[in-house]
Backbone bond lengths (Angstrom), bond angles and torsions (degrees), N, CA, C in turn:
res aa  C-N    CA-C-N  psi(-1)  N-CA   C-N-CA  omega(-1)  CA-C   N-CA-C  phi
1 M - - - 1.453 - - 1.524 111.70 -
2 R 1.347 115.82 -36.76 1.473 117.79 179.45 1.519 110.80 -65.63
3 A 1.319 115.76 -35.84 1.459 119.58 179.94 1.539 110.21 -63.64
4 L 1.292 115.77 -38.09 1.490 120.81 -179.46 1.513 109.11 -67.69
5 I 1.286 119.26 -41.47 1.476 124.21 177.44 1.473 110.74 -64.96
6 A 1.341 117.83 -42.33 1.469 122.92 179.88 1.547 108.76 -66.22
7 A 1.316 117.97 -42.13 1.461 119.18 178.36 1.529 112.33 -65.40
8 A 1.333 116.69 -40.83 1.446 119.64 177.65 1.510 112.04 -64.78
9 T 1.300 116.51 -38.69 1.462 121.67 179.40 1.536 110.62 -66.17
10 G 1.327 117.00 -42.32 1.439 121.27 179.96 1.509 109.61 -67.58
11 L 1.313 119.53 -38.96 1.448 122.74 179.68 1.542 107.67 -65.28
12 A 1.303 116.77 -43.99 1.501 119.52 178.61 1.499 112.39 -61.39
13 L 1.329 116.38 -41.81 1.483 119.37 179.42 1.502 111.67 -66.94
14 A 1.344 117.61 -38.84 1.444 121.13 179.05 1.545 110.23 -66.36
15 F 1.307 116.76 -39.50 1.452 122.03 178.37 1.533 110.34 -64.86
16 A 1.318 117.53 -41.23 1.456 122.68 180.00 1.519 110.03 -65.91
17 L 1.354 115.56 -37.60 1.453 118.78 178.32 1.502 112.08 -66.55
18 V 1.313 116.18 -40.66 1.501 120.14 177.26 1.533 109.40 -62.18
19 L 1.346 115.54 -44.94 1.449 118.21 -179.15 1.538 111.10 -63.59
20 A 1.306 117.63 -38.59 1.458 121.02 179.63 1.496 111.84 -64.42
21 I 1.364 115.70 -41.70 1.457 119.71 -178.97 1.555 109.65 -70.30
22 T 1.308 117.64 -36.60 1.443 121.49 176.85 1.494 111.31 -67.31
23 A 1.317 118.47 -36.48 1.467 121.26 -179.01 1.512 110.83 -68.91
24 M 1.292 118.92 -27.91 1.481 121.54 178.11 1.532 112.94 -70.14
25 G 1.316 116.28 -24.11 1.434 121.09 176.74 1.499 111.94 83.68
26 A 1.331 112.67 176.78 1.502 119.54 -178.67 1.517 107.04 -75.77
27 P 1.327 114.50 148.41 1.471 119.57 179.17 1.522 108.49 -69.50
28 T 1.320 115.38 146.10 1.475 119.12 176.59 1.515 109.52 -81.92
29 G 1.283 118.37 134.93 1.416 119.83 -178.99 1.522 108.57 -175.46
30 K 1.299 116.74 179.32 1.430 120.90 179.42 1.526 110.12 -138.65
31 T 1.287 115.09 161.31 1.439 118.68 -178.70 1.530 109.11 -82.07
32 S 1.289 115.03 155.86 1.470 118.88 179.73 1.526 111.47 -75.76
33 P 1.335 116.36 137.67 1.462 118.04 178.19 1.548 112.15 -72.45
34 E 1.317 115.56 -19.76 1.470 119.86 -178.59 1.499 110.83 -77.73
35 P 1.316 119.53 130.32 1.468 120.28 177.54 1.536 111.19 -70.34
36 L 1.318 117.71 150.08 1.435 120.65 178.09 1.521 110.06 -79.07
37 L 1.307 115.90 143.14 1.436 118.17 177.69 1.521 108.61 -83.53
38 T 1.308 116.31 119.69 1.458 120.81 -176.72 1.488 113.40 -111.53
39 T 1.329 117.88 -3.46 1.502 121.00 179.41 1.479 108.12 -112.16
40 V 1.316 114.97 151.60 1.471 123.31 177.63 1.526 108.73 -89.49
41 P 1.312 118.58 129.76 1.430 119.83 179.15 1.575 111.91 -60.05
42 A 1.290 118.84 149.06 1.454 121.38 176.15 1.493 112.66 -63.99
43 H 1.291 117.97 140.22 1.467 121.69 178.59 1.576 108.58 -81.63
44 P 1.296 115.27 142.93 1.490 116.79 179.13 1.569 113.36 -68.22
């Protein structure tokens, strides 16, 4: 019975954490104007 209570408590805490992070919203930011390098330079 203790294991069931512990599992339910952990699940409730995890759910509360997800809700708290969701409530804060997405972080404000912008994308970099620099393109990412996707090719490997040629070796000498």
